C-alpha positions as CSV (number, residue, x, y, z in Angstrom):
1,X,-152.1,-134.2,163.6
2,X,-149.5,-136.4,163.5
3,X,-148.3,-137.7,160.0
4,X,-149.1,-141.8,160.0
5,X,-145.6,-143.7,159.5
6,X,-146.6,-145.6,156.1
7,X,-147.9,-142.4,154.6
8,X,-144.8,-139.9,155.2
9,X,-142.4,-143.5,154.4
10,X,-144.8,-143.3,151.1
11,X,-144.4,-139.5,150.1
12,X,-140.9,-140.0,151.0
13,X,-140.1,-143.0,148.4
14,X,-141.4,-141.0,145.7
15,X,-139.8,-137.7,146.2
16,X,-136.5,-139.8,147.2
17,X,-135.6,-140.5,143.2
18,X,-136.2,-136.9,142.3
19,X,-134.2,-135.0,145.0
20,X,-131.8,-137.3,143.8
21,X,-132.0,-136.3,140.6
22,X,-132.2,-132.8,141.1
23,X,-129.4,-133.2,143.5
24,X,-127.2,-134.4,140.5
25,X,-127.8,-132.0,138.2
26,X,-127.1,-129.3,140.9
27,X,-124.0,-130.6,141.7
28,X,-122.8,-131.3,137.6
29,X,-123.2,-128.0,136.8
30,X,-122.1,-126.5,139.9
31,X,-118.9,-128.6,138.8
32,X,-119.3,-128.0,135.0
33,X,-119.2,-123.5,135.6
34,X,-116.0,-123.9,138.0
35,X,-114.8,-126.3,136.1
36,X,-114.8,-124.2,133.0
37,X,-113.7,-120.6,134.7
38,X,-110.8,-122.0,136.0
39,X,-109.0,-122.0,132.4
40,X,-110.2,-118.1,131.8
41,X,-108.7,-117.0,135.9
42,X,-105.6,-119.1,134.7
43,X,-105.3,-117.2,131.5
44,X,-106.2,-113.5,133.2
45,X,-104.6,-114.6,136.6
46,X,-101.8,-116.7,136.2
47,X,-101.0,-120.1,137.9
48,X,-99.6,-117.8,141.7
49,X,-103.0,-115.6,141.7
50,X,-105.4,-118.4,141.0
51,X,-103.1,-120.2,144.3
52,X,-104.4,-117.8,145.9
53,X,-108.2,-119.3,145.0
54,X,-106.8,-122.5,146.5
55,X,-106.1,-120.5,149.2
56,X,-108.9,-119.0,149.9
57,X,-111.0,-122.2,149.1
58,X,-109.3,-123.9,151.7
59,X,-109.1,-121.3,154.4
60,X,-112.9,-121.2,153.7
61,X,-113.5,-124.9,154.6
62,X,-110.7,-124.4,157.6
63,X,-113.3,-121.7,159.3
64,X,-116.1,-124.3,158.8
65,X,-114.9,-126.1,162.1
66,X,-116.9,-122.9,163.9
67,X,-120.1,-123.8,162.5
68,X,-120.5,-126.1,165.8
69,X,-122.6,-128.6,164.3
70,X,-125.7,-126.5,163.6
71,X,-126.0,-127.2,160.0
72,X,-126.4,-131.0,160.4
73,X,-128.2,-130.1,163.6
74,X,-130.9,-128.2,160.8
75,X,-131.4,-130.7,158.7
76,X,-132.0,-133.2,161.2
77,X,-134.6,-131.5,163.2
78,X,-136.1,-130.4,160.5
79,X,-136.1,-133.9,159.1
80,X,-137.8,-135.3,162.0
81,X,-140.4,-132.4,162.2
82,X,-141.6,-133.3,158.8
83,X,-142.3,-137.1,159.7
84,X,-143.9,-136.1,163.0
85,X,-146.1,-133.5,161.6
86,X,-144.7,-130.7,164.1
87,X,-142.3,-127.9,163.2
88,X,-142.8,-125.4,165.2
89,X,-139.5,-126.5,167.8
90,X,-137.2,-126.4,164.4
91,X,-138.8,-123.0,163.7
92,X,-137.4,-121.7,167.2
93,X,-134.6,-122.9,166.4
94,X,-133.8,-122.0,162.9
95,X,-134.8,-118.4,164.3
96,X,-132.0,-118.6,166.5
97,X,-129.7,-120.1,165.1
98,X,-130.3,-117.5,162.2
99,X,-129.3,-114.6,164.6
100,X,-126.7,-116.8,166.1
101,X,-124.7,-117.4,162.2
102,X,-125.4,-113.7,161.4
103,X,-123.5,-112.4,164.4
104,X,-120.6,-115.4,164.0
105,X,-120.3,-114.3,160.0
106,X,-119.4,-110.6,161.4
107,X,-117.1,-111.7,163.9
108,X,-115.4,-114.1,161.2
109,X,-114.8,-110.9,159.1
110,X,-113.6,-108.8,161.6
111,X,-110.7,-111.5,162.9
112,X,-109.1,-112.0,159.4
113,X,-109.0,-108.8,159.4
114,X,-106.9,-108.0,161.9
115,X,-105.4,-111.3,161.6
116,X,-104.8,-110.8,158.0
117,X,-100.9,-109.0,158.0
118,X,-99.8,-111.5,159.8
119,X,-101.1,-114.2,157.0
120,X,-99.5,-112.2,154.7
121,X,-96.4,-112.1,155.9
122,X,-95.5,-115.9,157.7
123,X,-97.7,-118.1,156.0
124,X,-98.0,-117.7,152.1
125,X,-95.1,-118.1,150.4
126,X,-95.7,-115.4,147.1
127,X,-93.2,-114.0,144.9
128,X,-95.1,-112.0,142.6
129,X,-97.0,-110.1,144.9
130,X,-96.2,-108.1,148.1
131,X,-97.4,-108.2,151.8
132,X,-99.5,-104.7,151.8
133,X,-101.8,-106.0,148.6
134,X,-101.5,-110.1,150.0
135,X,-103.2,-108.4,153.0
136,X,-105.9,-106.6,151.2
137,X,-106.7,-109.8,149.4
138,X,-106.9,-112.0,152.8
139,X,-109.0,-109.3,154.2
140,X,-111.9,-109.6,151.2
141,X,-111.2,-113.4,151.6
142,X,-112.7,-112.6,155.4
143,X,-115.4,-110.7,153.9
144,X,-116.4,-113.2,151.2
145,X,-116.5,-116.1,154.5
146,X,-118.4,-113.7,156.7
147,X,-121.3,-113.0,154.1
148,X,-121.6,-116.7,152.8
149,X,-121.5,-118.1,157.1
150,X,-124.6,-118.1,157.3
151,X,-125.9,-119.5,154.2
152,X,-125.2,-123.5,155.1
153,X,-127.9,-123.1,157.7
154,X,-131.0,-121.9,155.5
155,X,-129.2,-124.7,152.9
156,X,-129.7,-127.6,156.0
157,X,-133.0,-126.2,156.8
158,X,-133.9,-126.8,153.1
159,X,-132.9,-130.2,152.7
160,X,-134.2,-131.4,155.9
161,X,-138.1,-130.5,154.4
162,X,-136.8,-132.5,151.5
163,X,-136.7,-129.1,149.4
164,X,-133.9,-129.8,147.6
165,X,-135.5,-128.7,144.3
166,X,-135.5,-124.5,145.7
167,X,-132.1,-125.0,147.3
168,X,-130.2,-126.9,143.8
169,X,-132.1,-124.4,142.1
170,X,-130.7,-120.9,144.5
171,X,-127.6,-122.7,144.4
172,X,-127.5,-123.1,140.8
173,X,-127.7,-119.7,140.1
174,X,-125.4,-118.0,143.0
175,X,-122.9,-120.1,141.4
176,X,-123.1,-119.5,137.7
177,X,-123.0,-115.6,139.0
178,X,-120.6,-115.7,141.0
179,X,-118.2,-117.2,138.1
180,X,-119.6,-116.1,134.9
181,X,-119.5,-113.1,136.9
182,X,-115.9,-113.1,137.8
183,X,-115.0,-113.9,134.4
184,X,-117.1,-111.4,132.5
185,X,-116.0,-108.7,135.2
186,X,-112.0,-109.8,134.3
187,X,-112.2,-110.0,130.7
188,X,-114.1,-106.4,130.8
189,X,-113.4,-104.5,133.9
190,X,-110.1,-105.9,135.4
191,X,-108.1,-109.0,135.0
192,X,-107.1,-109.1,138.3
193,X,-107.6,-110.9,141.7
194,X,-108.8,-107.9,143.6
195,X,-111.6,-107.7,141.1
196,X,-112.6,-111.4,141.5
197,X,-113.1,-111.0,145.0
198,X,-114.7,-107.9,145.2
199,X,-117.2,-109.7,142.9
200,X,-117.0,-112.2,145.0
201,X,-118.2,-110.2,148.3
202,X,-121.2,-108.9,146.5
203,X,-122.6,-111.9,144.8
204,X,-121.9,-113.6,148.4
205,X,-124.1,-111.0,150.1
206,X,-127.0,-111.6,147.7
207,X,-127.0,-115.2,148.4
208,X,-127.3,-114.7,151.6
209,X,-130.5,-112.4,151.3
210,X,-131.8,-114.2,148.8
211,X,-131.7,-118.0,150.1
212,X,-132.4,-116.2,154.4
213,X,-136.3,-115.0,152.1
214,X,-137.1,-118.3,150.4
215,X,-136.3,-120.3,153.7
216,X,-138.9,-118.5,155.9
217,X,-141.2,-118.0,153.3
218,X,-141.3,-122.4,152.7
219,X,-141.0,-123.0,156.4
220,X,-143.9,-119.7,157.1
221,X,-143.0,-117.4,160.1
222,X,-143.8,-117.6,163.5
223,X,-146.1,-115.9,165.1
224,X,-144.1,-113.3,167.8
225,X,-140.3,-114.4,166.5
226,X,-137.8,-113.5,169.1
227,X,-134.3,-114.8,169.9
228,X,-134.6,-117.8,172.2
229,X,-131.5,-119.6,173.8
230,X,-133.3,-121.8,175.3
231,X,-134.6,-123.5,172.0
232,X,-130.9,-125.3,172.3
233,X,-131.4,-127.2,174.9
234,X,-133.0,-130.3,172.9
235,X,-130.5,-130.5,170.4
236,X,-126.9,-129.1,172.1
237,X,-125.5,-132.5,173.2
238,X,-126.1,-133.4,169.0
239,X,-125.0,-129.8,168.3
240,X,-121.6,-129.9,170.3
241,X,-120.9,-133.6,169.3
242,X,-121.3,-132.5,165.6
243,X,-119.2,-129.3,166.3
244,X,-116.0,-131.7,167.4
245,X,-116.4,-134.2,164.8
246,X,-116.9,-131.4,161.8
247,X,-113.6,-129.6,163.9
248,X,-111.6,-132.5,163.6
249,X,-112.9,-133.8,160.2
250,X,-111.7,-130.7,158.8
251,X,-108.6,-130.4,160.7
252,X,-107.8,-134.3,159.0
253,X,-109.3,-133.3,155.7
254,X,-107.4,-129.3,155.1
255,X,-104.2,-131.2,156.8
256,X,-101.9,-131.9,154.1
257,X,-103.3,-128.5,152.3
258,X,-102.3,-126.4,155.6
259,X,-99.1,-127.6,155.5
260,X,-98.3,-127.8,151.6
261,X,-99.6,-123.8,151.4
262,X,-96.6,-123.1,154.0
263,X,-94.0,-125.2,152.3
264,X,-94.9,-125.0,148.9
265,X,-94.3,-121.8,146.5
266,X,-97.7,-120.1,145.7
267,X,-97.1,-121.8,141.8
268,X,-96.3,-125.0,143.1
269,X,-99.2,-124.4,145.3
270,X,-101.7,-123.9,142.5
271,X,-101.3,-126.9,140.7
272,X,-101.7,-129.1,143.6
273,X,-105.4,-126.8,144.2
274,X,-106.2,-127.4,140.8
275,X,-105.7,-131.3,141.6
276,X,-108.1,-130.8,144.3
277,X,-110.7,-128.9,142.1
278,X,-110.0,-132.3,139.6
279,X,-110.4,-135.0,142.5
280,X,-113.3,-132.6,144.1
281,X,-115.2,-133.6,141.8
282,X,-116.6,-136.6,143.0
283,X,-118.8,-134.3,144.7
284,X,-120.9,-134.1,142.3
285,X,-122.5,-137.6,142.7
286,X,-121.4,-137.5,147.0
287,X,-123.1,-134.2,148.0
288,X,-126.4,-134.9,146.3
289,X,-126.6,-138.3,147.6
290,X,-125.6,-138.0,151.0
291,X,-128.1,-134.9,151.1
292,X,-130.9,-137.9,150.4
293,X,-129.8,-140.6,152.5
294,X,-129.3,-138.2,156.1
295,X,-132.4,-137.2,155.5
296,X,-134.2,-140.9,155.1
297,X,-132.1,-142.4,157.2
298,X,-132.7,-140.0,159.9
299,X,-136.5,-140.5,159.2
300,X,-136.9,-144.3,159.3
301,X,-134.8,-144.3,162.2
302,X,-137.3,-142.2,163.8
303,X,-140.1,-144.6,162.4
304,X,-138.1,-147.5,163.8
305,X,-138.0,-149.3,160.0
306,X,-134.8,-150.9,160.4
307,X,-135.3,-153.3,157.8
308,X,-136.0,-150.6,155.1
309,X,-132.7,-149.0,156.6
310,X,-131.1,-152.2,155.9
311,X,-131.4,-152.3,152.6
312,X,-131.3,-148.4,151.9
313,X,-128.1,-148.8,153.7
314,X,-126.7,-151.7,151.5
315,X,-128.3,-152.0,148.3
316,X,-127.5,-147.7,148.6
317,X,-123.7,-148.8,148.4
318,X,-123.9,-151.3,146.4
319,X,-125.1,-149.5,143.1
320,X,-123.2,-146.8,144.5
321,X,-120.3,-148.2,144.3
322,X,-121.3,-149.9,141.4
323,X,-121.2,-146.5,139.3
324,X,-118.2,-144.6,141.6
325,X,-115.4,-146.9,141.2
326,X,-115.7,-146.9,136.9
327,X,-115.6,-143.5,137.2
328,X,-112.8,-143.2,139.2
329,X,-110.5,-145.2,138.0
330,X,-111.0,-143.7,134.2
331,X,-110.1,-140.3,135.7
332,X,-107.7,-141.6,137.2
333,X,-106.2,-143.8,133.6
334,X,-107.0,-140.9,131.4
335,X,-105.9,-137.7,134.1
336,X,-103.5,-136.8,132.1
337,X,-105.5,-136.9,128.9
338,X,-108.3,-134.7,130.8
339,X,-106.6,-132.1,132.1
340,X,-104.4,-131.0,128.9
341,X,-108.5,-131.1,126.6
342,X,-109.3,-128.9,129.8
343,X,-106.4,-126.7,130.7
344,X,-104.8,-126.7,126.9
345,X,-101.2,-127.1,129.1
346,X,-99.5,-130.1,128.7
347,X,-96.8,-129.8,131.4
348,X,-99.8,-128.7,133.9
349,X,-100.9,-131.8,132.5
350,X,-98.2,-133.7,133.1
351,X,-97.4,-132.6,136.0
352,X,-100.5,-132.4,138.2
353,X,-101.6,-135.8,137.0
354,X,-100.0,-138.2,139.4
355,X,-101.2,-135.6,142.0
356,X,-104.8,-135.9,140.4
357,X,-104.5,-140.2,140.9
358,X,-103.6,-140.4,144.4
359,X,-106.3,-137.9,145.1
360,X,-109.2,-139.3,143.0
361,X,-108.1,-143.1,144.9
362,X,-108.3,-141.2,148.1
363,X,-111.6,-139.1,147.3
364,X,-112.9,-142.5,146.0
365,X,-113.0,-144.5,149.4
366,X,-114.0,-141.3,150.9
367,X,-117.1,-141.0,149.0
368,X,-118.1,-144.9,150.2
369,X,-118.1,-143.4,153.6
370,X,-120.9,-141.5,153.2
371,X,-122.9,-144.2,154.0
372,X,-121.4,-145.4,157.3
373,X,-121.4,-142.0,158.7
374,X,-124.7,-140.9,157.7
375,X,-125.5,-143.9,159.3
376,X,-124.4,-142.9,162.8
377,X,-125.4,-139.6,162.4
378,X,-129.7,-140.6,161.5
379,X,-128.9,-142.8,165.1
380,X,-128.0,-139.4,166.9
381,X,-124.2,-141.1,167.3
382,X,-122.0,-137.8,167.2
383,X,-119.4,-140.0,169.6
384,X,-118.3,-142.9,167.1
385,X,-117.4,-140.3,164.0
386,X,-115.6,-138.9,167.1
387,X,-113.4,-141.6,167.8
388,X,-112.7,-142.8,164.3
389,X,-112.1,-138.6,163.0
390,X,-110.1,-138.1,166.4
391,X,-108.1,-141.3,166.1
392,X,-107.9,-141.2,162.0
393,X,-106.1,-137.2,163.2
394,X,-103.3,-139.0,165.4
395,X,-102.3,-141.2,162.3
396,X,-102.5,-138.7,159.5
397,X,-100.9,-135.7,161.0
398,X,-97.2,-137.3,161.8
399,X,-97.9,-139.2,158.3
400,X,-98.8,-136.0,155.9
401,X,-95.6,-134.3,157.8
402,X,-93.7,-136.8,156.7
403,X,-94.3,-137.2,153.5
404,X,-94.6,-133.7,152.4
405,X,-91.5,-132.8,153.9
406,X,-90.1,-135.9,151.4
407,X,-91.8,-136.3,148.8
408,X,-93.9,-132.3,148.5
409,X,-96.8,-132.6,146.4
410,X,-97.2,-136.3,145.2
411,X,-96.8,-137.3,149.2
412,X,-99.4,-134.9,150.5
413,X,-101.7,-136.9,148.0
414,X,-100.1,-140.2,149.0
415,X,-100.8,-139.7,152.5
416,X,-104.7,-138.9,151.7
417,X,-105.4,-142.4,149.4
418,X,-102.9,-143.9,152.6
419,X,-105.3,-141.7,154.8
420,X,-109.2,-143.0,153.5
421,X,-107.9,-147.0,153.0
422,X,-107.3,-146.6,156.8
423,X,-111.0,-144.9,157.2
424,X,-112.8,-147.3,155.1
425,X,-111.7,-150.2,157.5
426,X,-111.7,-148.9,160.9
427,X,-114.8,-146.6,160.4
428,X,-116.3,-149.7,158.9
429,X,-115.3,-151.4,162.1
430,X,-116.3,-148.8,164.6
431,X,-119.7,-148.5,163.0
432,X,-120.8,-152.0,162.9
433,X,-120.1,-152.3,166.6
434,X,-122.6,-151.2,167.9
435,X,-124.8,-149.9,165.2
436,X,-126.2,-152.9,162.6
437,X,-123.8,-155.5,163.9
438,X,-122.9,-158.4,161.9
439,X,-123.0,-156.0,158.6
440,X,-119.6,-154.5,158.3
441,X,-117.6,-157.5,156.9
442,X,-120.0,-158.2,154.5
443,X,-120.7,-154.1,153.7
444,X,-117.3,-154.5,152.9
445,X,-116.6,-157.2,150.7
446,X,-119.7,-156.9,148.9
447,X,-121.0,-153.6,148.6
448,X,-117.6,-152.1,148.5
449,X,-114.8,-154.3,147.3
450,X,-116.7,-156.5,144.7
451,X,-117.8,-153.4,142.4
452,X,-114.2,-152.2,142.7
453,X,-112.8,-156.0,141.8
454,X,-114.8,-155.5,138.5
455,X,-114.2,-151.9,137.6
456,X,-110.7,-152.9,138.2
457,X,-110.6,-156.1,136.3
458,X,-112.3,-154.3,133.2
459,X,-110.6,-151.1,133.2
460,X,-107.0,-152.2,134.2
461,X,-106.5,-154.3,131.5
462,X,-108.1,-153.0,128.6
463,X,-107.0,-148.7,129.0
464,X,-102.9,-150.4,129.3
465,X,-103.4,-152.4,125.7
466,X,-105.1,-149.6,123.9
467,X,-103.8,-146.2,125.3
468,X,-102.3,-144.3,123.5
469,X,-100.0,-141.4,124.3
470,X,-100.4,-137.9,122.3
471,X,-104.0,-139.3,121.5
472,X,-106.1,-137.5,123.6
473,X,-109.7,-138.0,121.7
474,X,-109.2,-141.2,120.7
475,X,-108.1,-141.5,124.3
476,X,-111.2,-140.0,125.6
477,X,-113.5,-142.4,123.5
478,X,-112.2,-145.1,124.2
479,X,-112.6,-143.7,128.7
480,X,-116.0,-143.1,127.7
481,X,-116.9,-146.6,126.6
482,X,-115.1,-148.1,128.6
483,X,-116.8,-147.0,131.3
484,X,-119.8,-147.3,129.9
485,X,-119.2,-151.3,129.6
486,X,-117.3,-151.1,133.3
487,X,-121.4,-149.7,135.1
488,X,-122.9,-152.2,132.7
489,X,-120.9,-155.4,133.8
490,X,-121.6,-154.4,137.7
491,X,-125.2,-153.3,137.4
492,X,-125.7,-156.7,135.3
493,X,-123.9,-158.4,138.4
494,X,-126.1,-156.9,141.2
495,X,-127.4,-159.7,143.2
496,X,-130.8,-161.1,142.0
497,X,-131.7,-161.1,146.1
498,X,-131.2,-158.0,146.0
499,X,-133.0,-156.7,143.0
500,X,-136.2,-158.9,144.6
501,X,-136.1,-157.5,147.9
502,X,-135.2,-153.8,146.5
503,X,-135.4,-152.2,142.5
504,X,-132.5,-150.2,141.7
505,X,-134.9,-147.5,141.0
506,X,-136.6,-147.9,144.1
507,X,-133.5,-147.5,146.3
508,X,-134.1,-143.6,145.2
509,X,-137.2,-143.7,145.6
510,X,-138.4,-144.3,142.3
C-alpha cells in the first residue's frame, strides 16, 4: 500500500534533524580521528612517506570516476521507493549492482597491479624509496581500493532509506579501526608505510563484508534473487548522466593534485596533501548536509511539493552559510596557529598556512553549491551539472597548469579558489535557467553573499587588531569567541519572513 504524501512528508521531517545531527557527528568523529592520526603518521613515516598516503587518497578519488553514476542512482531509487512504499525494484537493482561492483573491485586491483611499475618509475618523484619498493606500495593501494570499491553502493542505499544512523555507526567504527589500528601497528609492530597499507587492506575487506550484510538485513532479502541486467533499464539514463558528471567532476577536483604529484617532490606534495586534509575538514559539515537534503529534495520532487522544496532550498542555504563562512574565515585567519598546535612543527605550519587559506576559500564556495547540485539531481537532471563541469574543466585545466608552473604549490591552491568563484556564479545561472526560475540572483545575494559579508565585517577587522604572532593559545581563544559572535549575528539577522515561514529547526526537520 502506497504511503500518502502528507504522511511521508511528516515522517520525513521528524527524522531529518536526527539524521543531520547523526551525520554531523559521523563527519566530526571521522575528521577528528583522521586529524589525530596524522601527527603519528608524520612521526613514524616522515613527510615523504606521508606524501604516499596523500597520493593514495587522490588516486582513490580519481579511480572513483569508474562508479558510472550508480551510487547516487541507488540513493535516489531507494528514496523514491520509500516515498511510494514499493521497494521491490530498488532491491533488484541493488542485487545486480552489488555483483557488478564486486567484479569491478577485482578488476581495479588487477589493473593497478599491472600499471604499478609505470607509476613508480614515471610519475611519483620519490627520493628515499626505490622504484621496486614503490611499485609494491602501489599494488597495496590497488588492493585497498578494490576492497573498498563496493562500499559506497551499500552506503548509498542506506542513505536513500534515511538510515544515516546505521551507515554512520558502521563508518565511524571502521574509520576508527583503520586509523587507530594503523597507529598501533606502526607503533608496536612495524613503523613502515608497507604496514600501513597492509592494515588498510584488511580493514577494507572487513568493512565490505559488514556493510553488505547490514544493508541487506535492513532492506530485506529478495526471493530467488539473481543477476538481471534488465533492472538497469529504468535508471540507465540517469546513471549514464551521473557517470559523465562524476568523471569530469573528479577530473576537475583532482586536476591540481594530479599535476602537482608529477611536478613536485614527494616531500612538497606531502605539504600540499596536509593542507588539503585541513581544507577537507569542511566535509564534516558539507557531506552530512548533502546526505540529508538530497533524499529530502528527491522525495519532495516526487510528491510535487514545490513550496516546501523552495523553503528548504532558500532557507537551508541561508542558515548553512551563516555557520559555514564564520568557520572558514576563522580557520583562514588563524591557520598558522591551528596548524602549529596540531603538528607542533612551526616550519611546516608556516609553509602550509597560505596553501590552507586558499584551499579553504575555494572549498567554502564549493560547499554552498551543494544546494543547487542537490536540486539538479532531485529533478533527475544530469544535463545541467554535466554542462557546468565540462565548461569549468575547459577553464580550469589550462589555468591550473599555468598557475602550478609559475607559482608551484600556492598556484595550485589559488586556482582552486578562482575555479569555485566562477562555479558559484556560472553554476547558479545554469541551474536557475530551468529550475526555480527567478530565484538565482536572490539566492546568491541574500542566501550566500549576505552571510559572507556579515562574517567578513566582524572577523576581519577584529582579528587584525587582536592577533599576536606566537601567542598560539590566546589567538585560539580569541578565534573561538569571534566564531561565536559571527554565527550569532548571522542568525539574529535572518529575515523575519523566513523565520515565520520555517523555523530554523524545521529546516532540519525538527
